[in-house]
LOZA-573601 format. One line per 4 residues: their letters; for each residue x, y, z of C-alpha. Coordinates in steps of 0.02 Angstrom, whole numbers. Example, Ala and Ser with C-alpha at 12.3 -4.5 7.8 and 13.67 -1.06 7.14 Angstrom:
2
as) 615/-225/390 | 684/-53/357
END
This chain:
620
mpti) 1/1/10 | 72/170/-48 | 101/294/84 | 91/490/82
alhp) 261/589/118 | 288/777/126 | 448/840/30 | 446/1033/20
dpmp) 586/1134/-31 | 592/1283/91 | 602/1468/62 | 770/1555/83
gepa) 788/1695/171 | 897/1799/289 | 939/1739/459 | 812/1842/589
palq) 940/1966/721 | 822/1905/847 | 887/1710/830 | 1036/1798/934
eypr) 971/1940/1025 | 827/1855/1099 | 919/1723/1188 | 1069/1824/1235
rlrl) 922/1945/1325 | 833/1794/1391 | 986/1718/1485 | 1025/1891/1546
reeq) 858/1936/1626 | 829/1757/1673 | 996/1791/1786 | 929/1954/1853
lagi) 758/1867/1902 | 848/1726/1993 | 937/1879/2073 | 778/1960/2143
rlrh) 722/1787/2186 | 859/1759/2295 | 873/1929/2361 | 669/1915/2407
qhlw) 728/1756/2507 | 843/1850/2617 | 732/1995/2649 | 613/1863/2713
svlv) 729/1783/2812 | 800/1969/2883 | 611/2006/2910 | 592/1830/3020
lvag) 730/1889/3127 | 681/2071/3151 | 492/1979/3203 | 594/1878/3321
aacl) 693/2017/3390 | 526/2124/3420 | 444/1974/3517 | 614/1972/3631
vafq) 605/2157/3663 | 417/2143/3702 | 438/2004/3805 | 589/2069/3898
alvs) 484/2248/3919 | 319/2169/3966 | 367/2024/4069 | 536/2048/4140
htvp) 529/2229/4138 | 718/2225/4099 | 715/2363/3950 | 597/2508/3918
flwi) 442/2468/3811 | 489/2617/3689 | 636/2493/3625 | 500/2411/3523
ilpa) 496/2536/3407 | 673/2509/3341 | 621/2324/3266 | 460/2412/3213
laga) 537/2505/3115 | 659/2408/3046 | 519/2273/2999 | 419/2422/2928
aifg) 579/2475/2820 | 612/2281/2770 | 426/2252/2724 | 428/2397/2589
kltq) 592/2329/2517 | 487/2167/2507 | 346/2260/2406 | 471/2343/2279
nsra) 551/2180/2262 | 394/2081/2233 | 342/2222/2102 | 528/2221/2024
ydrm) 494/2023/2016 | 338/2043/1922 | 396/2153/1801 | 555/2046/1759
drvv) 448/1889/1751 | 337/1973/1621 | 509/2025/1522 | 560/1837/1535
rfyq) 409/1771/1481 | 414/1905/1329 | 575/1842/1266 | 517/1649/1297
sgva) 369/1685/1178 | 478/1773/1037 | 607/1625/1052 | 464/1510/1041
rlhs) 381/1600/882 | 572/1589/796 | 567/1403/822 | 396/1372/769
qwrg) 327/1338/936 | 208/1480/948 | 52/1375/914 | -85/1377/1067
qgts) 37/1480/1164 | -12/1651/1126 | -168/1751/1124 | -288/1668/983
geef) -399/1815/972 | -555/1689/1019 | -659/1836/1062 | -663/1899/880
qeqe) -723/1736/817 | -902/1783/827 | -879/1911/681 | -812/1773/587
qrhl) -983/1707/532 | -1018/1873/448 | -855/1910/379 | -809/1878/190
yaad) -633/1806/242 | -583/1776/438 | -638/1602/452 | -567/1560/278
ldvf) -403/1609/309 | -370/1576/492 | -369/1755/556 | -421/1698/728
gtgs) -409/1544/840 | -273/1441/891 | -120/1448/771 | -192/1596/669
lfel) -115/1738/601 | -188/1847/752 | -96/1711/861 | 75/1748/777
lcta) 54/1924/766 | -11/1999/933 | 103/2024/1090 | -23/2164/1155
rtgi) -38/2173/1337 | -218/2266/1337 | -368/2242/1262 | -374/2384/1174
grat) -221/2340/1073 | -296/2186/1045 | -436/2251/983 | -359/2383/872
lagw) -240/2236/796 | -399/2128/760 | -492/2277/672 | -352/2308/560
llqp) -349/2126/508 | -542/2125/480 | -559/2282/388 | -436/2341/236
aqee) -360/2504/275 | -351/2657/126 | -196/2684/29 | -120/2825/128
eiia) -148/2731/306 | -78/2576/243 | 70/2673/216 | 75/2769/365
rqqa) 72/2608/460 | 224/2533/357 | 316/2688/403 | 285/2680/590
arel) 312/2476/589 | 477/2510/495 | 539/2639/632 | 485/2519/780
qdkv) 564/2362/714 | 719/2375/780 | 676/2444/954 | 678/2299/1050
dlre) 715/2395/1210 | 558/2505/1182 | 460/2335/1167 | 541/2255/1311
dwas) 501/2419/1414 | 315/2394/1361 | 306/2222/1412 | 382/2264/1589
sgdg) 282/2427/1613 | 146/2440/1745 | 73/2309/1850 | -16/2139/1818
gled) -195/2146/1748 | -181/2241/1588 | -240/2102/1500 | -395/2115/1580
vdsh) -434/2293/1564 | -602/2314/1480 | -587/2456/1353 | -785/2453/1303
alra) -813/2487/1487 | -701/2632/1499 | -789/2715/1358 | -957/2672/1411
wana) -905/2756/1588 | -831/2905/1477 | -977/2925/1364 | -1122/2919/1504
pper) -1237/3046/1530 | -1176/3181/1639 | -1244/3195/1817 | -1296/3379/1833
fpvf) -1243/3486/1975 | -1307/3667/1947 | -1178/3820/1956 | -1264/3880/2123
sriv) -1237/3722/2214 | -1066/3704/2161 | -1033/3886/2241 | -1135/3836/2390
vmvl) -1017/3684/2414 | -880/3792/2415 | -944/3926/2529 | -1018/3820/2667
plcl) -882/3741/2723 | -778/3891/2733 | -924/3986/2832 | -906/3829/2954
iail) -719/3831/2972 | -732/4030/3007 | -889/4004/3144 | -775/3880/3214
imga) -600/3980/3234 | -693/4138/3267 | -782/4038/3420 | -617/3959/3478
agvm) -514/4114/3465 | -625/4221/3555 | -676/4349/3414 | -852/4287/3452
sine) -929/4236/3588 | -999/4057/3612 | -1171/4103/3641 | -1350/4061/3580
qwfr) -1310/4186/3409 | -1153/4078/3381 | -1232/3925/3405 | -1387/3991/3290
mlav) -1255/4027/3171 | -1169/3854/3169 | -1331/3756/3170 | -1386/3867/3002
vlva) -1242/3810/2917 | -1257/3636/2976 | -1420/3622/2910 | -1400/3694/2735
egil) -1257/3584/2722 | -1356/3430/2767 | -1503/3485/2644 | -1363/3504/2506
agly) -1290/3348/2536 | -1464/3254/2546 | -1502/3335/2374 | -1351/3253/2298
leqs) -1329/3106/2409 | -1389/2987/2277 | -1288/3069/2137 | -1125/3063/2233
rkia) -1154/2900/2287 | -1175/2836/2115 | -1023/2932/2052 | -919/2855/2205
vdiv) -981/2663/2138 | -956/2723/1952 | -762/2776/1978 | -698/2622/2064
lpvf) -658/2523/1909 | -623/2653/1797 | -488/2727/1895 | -417/2557/1936
elsl) -406/2511/1752 | -332/2696/1710 | -208/2664/1850 | -149/2502/1754
lgpl) -145/2605/1595 | -49/2752/1675 | 133/2679/1647 | 95/2641/1469
ferl) 47/2812/1431 | 170/2886/1523 | 310/2769/1420 | 220/2821/1246
esgh) 230/3011/1294 | 419/3002/1347 | 470/2919/1161 | 539/3009/1018
fqsa) 467/2976/853 | 512/3015/668 | 349/2954/571 | 205/3047/540
rlqs) 102/2911/610 | 196/2892/779 | 194/3074/806 | 20/3093/770
iqsr) -19/2948/903 | 103/3030/1030 | 29/3211/984 | -145/3154/1050
lthg) -73/3124/1208 | 24/3279/1231 | -79/3428/1156 | -158/3473/1302
vsrp) -93/3581/1463 | -60/3403/1560 | -29/3233/1492 | -146/3070/1519
sqqi) -16/3000/1647 | -32/3169/1749 | -231/3176/1717 | -247/2995/1781
rtla) -142/3024/1933 | -254/3174/1977 | -423/3059/1950 | -341/2930/2067
rlar) -313/3046/2191 | -493/3114/2209 | -533/2931/2196 | -434/2878/2342
imel) -492/3013/2447 | -672/2960/2393 | -629/2789/2473 | -568/2865/2620
rqnd) -740/2932/2660 | -798/2738/2679 | -709/2718/2852 | -706/2820/3007
latf) -649/2982/2923 | -816/3010/2841 | -872/3066/3020 | -754/3207/3014
lapl) -759/3254/2817 | -953/3251/2834 | -978/3431/2902 | -843/3493/2740
lagt) -967/3426/2609 | -816/3327/2551 | -890/3188/2483 | -1009/3298/2375
hlam) -868/3410/2321 | -764/3260/2283 | -918/3182/2170 | -922/3377/2083
ried) -736/3357/2048 | -735/3176/1968 | -875/3210/1864 | -804/3386/1805
wrrr) -655/3269/1758 | -748/3153/1668 | -843/3283/1588 | -683/3386/1533
kqkd) -583/3225/1478 | -722/3128/1396 | -669/3148/1213 | -487/3159/1276
lvcw) -509/2991/1375 | -582/2909/1207 | -428/2987/1103 | -295/2923/1220
ldal) -376/2739/1210 | -371/2749/1028 | -182/2808/1024 | -143/2690/1134
gefe) -229/2524/1036 | -141/2597/885 | 30/2597/958 | 19/2422/1021
allc) -42/2373/860 | 111/2462/784 | 222/2376/892 | 152/2189/849
larh) 179/2225/664 | 348/2298/715 | 404/2151/796 | 345/2037/666
hyen) 454/2109/552 | 609/2104/668 | 580/1923/667 | 557/1885/503
pdyv) 675/2025/406 | 652/1921/260 | 478/1989/235 | 458/2143/136
fpal) 328/2285/162 | 231/2279/-14 | 222/2420/-129 | 53/2497/-149
qpqs) -7/2515/-336 | -104/2677/-367 | -294/2607/-412 | -392/2674/-559
agta) -558/2655/-576 | -613/2466/-614 | -432/2395/-586 | -365/2269/-472
ilra) -178/2203/-452 | -84/2077/-350 | 94/2031/-402 | 206/1938/-280
ellg) 380/1848/-301 | 416/1704/-188 | 262/1699/-93 | 244/1592/60
hpli) 118/1546/194 | 146/1652/354 | 85/1526/465 | 199/1377/382
deat) 352/1344/473 | 491/1428/358 | 594/1255/343 | 436/1186/270
rvtc) 376/1322/168 | 367/1328/-15 | 353/1481/-119 | 276/1534/-278
dltl) 264/1687/-402 | 96/1757/-441 | 24/1883/-546 | -148/1947/-550
dsls) -190/2097/-648 | -387/2151/-702 | -324/2220/-871 | -242/2051/-914
qqll) -246/1893/-818 | -382/1895/-696 | -401/1717/-645 | -301/1581/-610
ivsg) -401/1412/-610 | -278/1281/-491 | -326/1094/-530 | -229/959/-458
snms) -203/808/-335 | -286/794/-167 | -169/862/-43 | -69/939/-154
gkst) -61/1120/-99 | -217/1192/-196 | -302/1269/-26 | -148/1325/36
llrs) -113/1408/-93 | -260/1494/-103 | -231/1548/97 | -49/1594/58
vgln) -128/1727/-60 | -265/1791/60 | -179/1802/211 | -19/1891/135
avla) -161/2006/67 | -234/2033/246 | -71/2071/308 | -18/2184/162
lagg) -177/2283/177 | -172/2295/374 | -9/2385/340 | 107/2223/398
pvca) 255/2136/313 | 216/2006/195 | 294/1826/169 | 354/1853/1
kqma) 524/1921/-83 | 429/2061/-164 | 235/2107/-169 | 142/2236/-251
lsnl) -46/2261/-241 | -191/2384/-273 | -303/2445/-129 | -427/2264/-140
riac) -566/2195/-37 | -547/2015/-4 | -695/1902/-4 | -674/1700/22
siav) -771/1543/3 | -661/1425/77 | -713/1355/237 | -911/1375/225
hdsl) -1005/1257/339 | -1184/1203/368 | -1277/1265/524 | -1404/1182/611
rdnk) -1453/1329/723 | -1494/1436/572 | -1579/1278/466 | -1453/1304/334
srfq) -1369/1161/232 | -1191/1199/175 | -1244/1205/-18 | -1356/1352/34
aeve) -1215/1431/144 | -1107/1419/11 | -1232/1497/-111 | -1245/1644/-7
rlka) -1070/1667/21 | -1056/1675/-167 | -1183/1823/-182 | -1096/1904/-49
vldt) -932/1881/-165 | -995/1947/-316 | -1104/2092/-229 | -912/2144/-159
arat) -836/2132/-330 | -965/2240/-417 | -932/2364/-276 | -747/2388/-275
gtlf) -587/2316/-339 | -599/2133/-260 | -476/1984/-234 | -578/1823/-221
llde) -533/1654/-174 | -652/1503/-204 | -622/1330/-160 | -703/1198/-253
mlsg) -857/1314/-286 | -1024/1235/-273 | -966/1050/-235 | -1133/1019/-150
tnsk) -1231/1002/-312 | -1227/875/-465 | -1096/914/-596 | -1216/986/-718
drlf) -1275/1118/-600 | -1098/1151/-535 | -1018/1181/-691 | -1171/1296/-764
gaqa) -1149/1389/-587 | -976/1401/-574 | -962/1474/-754 | -1098/1601/-713
vise) -998/1673/-564 | -834/1669/-638 | -910/1770/-781 | -993/1896/-657
llta) -814/1912/-584 | -708/1949/-730 | -844/2069/-798 | -820/2173/-627
aaig) -634/2168/-648 | -608/2060/-507 | -449/1962/-478 | -436/1790/-398
litt) -405/1609/-387 | -509/1452/-388 | -484/1273/-357 | -571/1123/-442
hdla) -572/939/-483 | -683/969/-631 | -586/975/-776 | -736/1040/-886
ltqi) -706/1213/-770 | -516/1219/-835 | -579/1245/-1013 | -671/1422/-963
gdsh) -518/1513/-1009 | -534/1471/-1196 | -665/1589/-1196 | -601/1728/-1102
ngrv) -464/1791/-1207 | -302/1757/-1101 | -394/1828/-940 | -402/1655/-874
snvh) -253/1543/-854 | -232/1364/-767 | -111/1313/-653 | -93/1137/-557
feey) -13/1032/-421 | 39/871/-432 | 96/723/-332 | 252/600/-391
yadg) 294/429/-330 | 469/368/-247 | 489/197/-182 | 294/164/-192
amqf) 250/327/-87 | 151/471/-143 | 252/619/-113 | 211/816/-157
dyrm) 321/950/-191 | 186/1086/-181 | 249/1168/-314 | 139/1266/-446
rpgv) 150/1218/-630 | 76/1301/-784 | -72/1205/-875 | -205/1076/-807
ltrt) -190/903/-721 | -282/777/-823 | -245/642/-689 | -320/612/-537
ngin) -267/531/-375 | -415/514/-253 | -418/337/-264 | -231/307/-209
vmaa) -255/438/-66 | -412/334/9 | -291/162/-34 | -136/264/61
lgll) -258/310/224 | -333/128/229 | -528/176/158 | -511/65/-4
pepk) -380/-82/-60 | -234/-35/-152 | -280/-14/-330 | -218/-148/-456
END
């Protein structure tokens, strides 16, 4: 019985500088982490000794009365100092641990061991059902393009990167992202600082909740109430001081004045009690999450950048009088004071209307920074997404940023040299040259053996187009394309929930592909079109779809086992070409070289594949 073996030819490429830099930095950071861990153990040992000394002093002071009790202050102060050092050391340990994991994941990517180890983007997979290429091209999920690219620490960065992969950008935007990614490419120190900045929990920051808090309807505080909140506590303090200093006699009139102020304060506090409580509750999570983001904002504010896009991102943070990191510290300070009101201090602060005053201050902050906050979050997300693209290019220096071709009305172009699948390991990746042009060769019909690489070719073209239109580097020696929209029918499934057969789902998808192609320059990728019906209907429908796509000046590839479909090129004046993949046999084993060849493959290998996998007896 024949067996199936893979025998690919890898794509040549220059060695990545990360191959030397990442292991070197990883060793250094692991040594530093071990030193921090050892220091932590020593500090705990000293703290235990100090605690023992404190117990001994307390025993001698309280039981044997051989030393003054005040001596307990010395070990108490020493213990407090050591505990502070322990806290600092713990934070240093957490930061260094994040850096070590950052380089460990980088080394794993360089050795093709990244699948299932990173961020899969599963939260974005719900959008795949309505999307024209995300599910077909493995944009999200384990082992996906998103997992390969994403090293963002925040949900804002992850969402921004996902948006770029799902929605192709305009030409000017793509060029701006390319320039920014090129500038960030070699900034390994910056990416390390970014990985270590802040505390744990950044990954769980909910940008949607922050935006919702920022955009929530304002709490209304009339102008007169703001003035009264300031004046009444001052009046109270003045009355108390004058009574204590003897300026006023503490008599019935003094008590009457004091009572009037206190009653007025009580009425005012009661009027805005519910609003103040709501603000105090609502601020807890936003201020916590903004405080987590503060160090990232601070790192971005202090950067020095040359590209227009990075300068634009930074200017959104620095255009005001004070920067986001400073504004966040101000809000955090107000929130901390508000929190103090929940303990015994509330009794002393109540006559000063501190709760109402703080609620007004917090609401003023939110109202003044409402638009700025959304802008800050967008800027942070863009920067993280650019860091992902830059890091990807640093680790794959043989990739290129594609050239953007000016797109005249009704034209679509994609040209690539040594194009490879970005999710296939470099050691087993096979490349090909490809040219599609709506003014000449619009369509490649791909025929060939089962398991020979037809669907992989479609995904290679599609994923590189997704990368290119997101502003990232592509797995090719050279690539040029126009501003395309991508539409696929590769991984279409039936749906029991929607009471939809696979054939119906595919027909609906093909309709969406045609609608997209009629509207703008489109790259279509169709795998085994209309395979769920009989050969006569399939051929008729496929010919009609192809004719519509060519009329719409779209470009793309179609795979097929139906040799009748390969004859369609005869009637389209050179706009349709046939290519194929094939197997060969060596020592009785079926093997594949995954190379695209011109023309049609007329032989089939389905029976041999079924026999090789034990489904059928070996053919005679």
